[in-house]
N, C-alpha and C positions, 0 to 999 in steps of 0.2 A: 156687076154686083161688087167686084173687088177692085174696081178701077182706082188707081192711085195708092193701093196698099201693097207694101213690099214685105216679103217674108225674110226675117232676119235670123232665123234659126229657132231652136227650141231651148227651153230651160227646164230644170228639174226643181220641184219644190222641196226644200229641205225640211228637216224635222220641226223646225220652229216656224214653218210657213214662209220662209224667205226664198227669194229668187234673185238671180244676178242678171241684169239686162246685158245683152250682147254689146260688145265694144262698138261695132259698126253703128248700131242703133243709137248708142249714147253720143257718139261723135256727130252723126247726122242730125240728131235732134238737139244737140247742145246740152245734154244732161250731164251735170257735174255733181260731185259729192256735196251733199247738203241740200240739193234741190228737192222741193216738195212735189211728189207725184200723186195725183188723184187716182184712186182705184174705183172704177165703175163696173157694175155688172147688172145683168138682167135678173129679175125676180125668179123667173122659171129656170131651173138648172139645165134643162134640155134645150134652151134657146140661146143662141148667139154668144154666150160666154162672157169674158172679162175684158175691159178696156182700160188702158192707162192714158193719162194726160198730164202734162206738166201743169202745175197750178197756175203759173203765170199766163199760160195760154187761155185758161178759162176767163181770166179778167180781160184779156184782149178780145176774146169772142163777145163778151158782154158789152164792151165798148162799141163794137161793130153793130150789135143789135140796137143799142141806144141810138147810134147815128142813123141806122136804118129807120127806126121808129120816128125820129125827128123828121127825116126826109119824107116819109109816108104822110105824116101829119101836114106837112107843107104842101104836098101834092093834092091832098084832099080839100084844101082851102079854096 
């Protein structure tokens, strides 16, 4: 279930709702000041929590899906 997921520590939410990402995580993921981070969460508060993703990763994922879709259309011909 958690294959490929690493625990980087814990963070505390400040009064203004801010958190600081652990240094090891920022280095590993190449997160730099000014980077845009997407904050995703489940509708149900008791289910699976909050997820963070660099915004540029979403565009890369969408390109892969487009490429996959083109490939599948070619296979179906």
